[in-house]
Phi, psi and omega in degrees: 000317180296322178298316179301316181299318180295319178298313181299318181295318179295319179302314182292317181297319182286326191262341191225164181295156174286170180301322180296318179295321182296331178294336180274326180205150178291140178281342185227164168252130179286163180301326180292328177286319179295326177303311184287330183275322190235342185234028185298335180301339181289337181238001183300123177074014186247154171276125190244137167254146185229120173269115186198182172201202184295342179279349182280073180241165174272187185291347176266357182088013180270135182300130178289338173301311181295319181296312183293321180297332182265000184276123178285147176096354176214160185228120175280117186243348180200147174241153182226127187249134177276194173307145181081353174087174185293336179255359174073022186255345181291142181292157181302132177083353181276131179299146178245132182269151172282154179197178177261129182298128186293333181268318188261347178066027179244156181292142170248100185276132178277131172254021176214057180215237180294339174220149175249001178238134177305132178273170177300320179296322179294328183267352179294134179094353174255149177264333182207145178250128176258148176234122182215087181221140177278124176270171174242005172090008181249137181303325187277353180282122200282354180299322180282338170295320176298323176299314180296319178296324177293323176299316179298316183293317182291329174292318182295322186253014172058050175241138175286147177239131178242121177263123178266109195285152181220160180291152163277116185295342175273358183086177183248018183254327182273116177234118194205155170103169178296143180273134181298134177261150187309317182296348185250016176293140178200185177291345175275353179192100190264354183209174187278070181250152168284174180304312178248113189266340178066029182236153173279172178301319180295320179292321175298319179300317178297320178296310178303320190287352180298334179250003185249311178078031177288162174281090190248134171233133174252122174267109187282162171284162172246135178086002181270143173228141186293347176277357181290141160276160185301324180299333180289341183285337184075009183273149172288139175270125179257133178310124185274334178196170186305327181262006176237074183278341186204180184293330177300321177289323175301311182296324184276349188306306180278333183290335184238348192253024186266353191266024184311120176084359183263342190098348171268121189224164177257160176211166178054049175057051173070030176257349186221145175222141179181196181192163183300130175082358180290142172279104187299320182293314180293322177301313179295320179299316180297315181293316180291334179276354184275354179074025178291125188283148168078007185216148172233140184252122182256122180297137181204128179263135176237099183064238179270001183256130172265147181191195181224146171261138181272131168247107180278113186256342181211097183293342178289329186252338185301132183243091190295319182293315178298317179299322179294320177297316180296317180298317180295315181295316179293324177298318179293326179292329185264332189241184181251088183236155184241147178267123175298149186247129172278154172239177179295338182256348186212114175268121183288157183301323180303314180288330175295319178296314180288334184079011184191160172262002183290323182298320177299320179294320179298320179296318179295327181280354177080022178296146174288161177299326179295322178290320177298316179301315180296327180292321182271355184299316182303314179294324179296316179296323177295320177297317181303321179292317179293322181304326183304329183290344187243005177278138180283121187297333181292347177270006176089169182287154173272154176243115181296130176272105184283131179261127182297140180285134182244129179300137180245148167289141186301140171081008182281327181263135179290000000 
């Protein structure tokens, strides 16, 4: 793992601007900029619908809604908003209503209300649908679920879909966590992805489309490499949702937010993880002793809950999904926590997050985090091989993150 981190860091240092240089100019051009500069023929003379929110800005931080509405030769006729709404302020899980945009007088259709998939009526009157939303690199973050639903809808109603590509803020090298199994598909996980997929929105669209067959075009970024950390891009980070205000929250999302319903919980916008009665010092000792790269865990008590605060020290190496699995496993080893149970009629949120009910069983059986990691590794390695077919070659080669083999007691993994 340390060798991989050094390689990734050297690649970025040699190939791309430093953080100071990036503050002066963007290192890359986003897909929305490349669309207007090099692929304008795709929207020339057409009525356009745009799936976006407050993250849909160009490299200067200007809203692509405003840019597209002012662009001659094409006409913006409808907007489509994912979870949290077009401005990203609605709380998680709260329905968003459709309305008429006060400035442009066009419909803003909600894709997180009475429907999560564009209907035929919503797509009527557009010639092409654009998708321009910043993801955070986690399978459970629903913006990319909306992308998959848009692919299904545009195939059904014979509309082309163009994805304007953006960076994965976690980079394209870390691919980690249990792979979602079919019985656990939901809007929190629409396809057979691991927790951290290491793909851009455009690459995910290509992956999703293997079973959909929509008329899909991906407008790639220019100057982007999958070994980049977000700071290397020179792009402004826009708050993606109320609980993801900055990159620290992006990094902590999977590392602290996997314990839904167990009593292990996150706090301070995914910067802290712990639970009632946990020994914070011992919890930190176990995590810091596990050799998890790029992060240090600081013991911190919050009321009756012991836990740790995350200090992300190396974004090139930090592995959020793996760190989250380890934190959950160590918490179960130290504390008194319960695994929520799915039934044939109701899949609990915990299993939707994990993409399987196996992780819950491993926790109940007292497996170490190293053993849990070894159990999900075969499916993860198979995904990595399939993923290669959908990576955009202009973003450079992927580097497989090799997971050390951990001895298992016989018969623990199904």
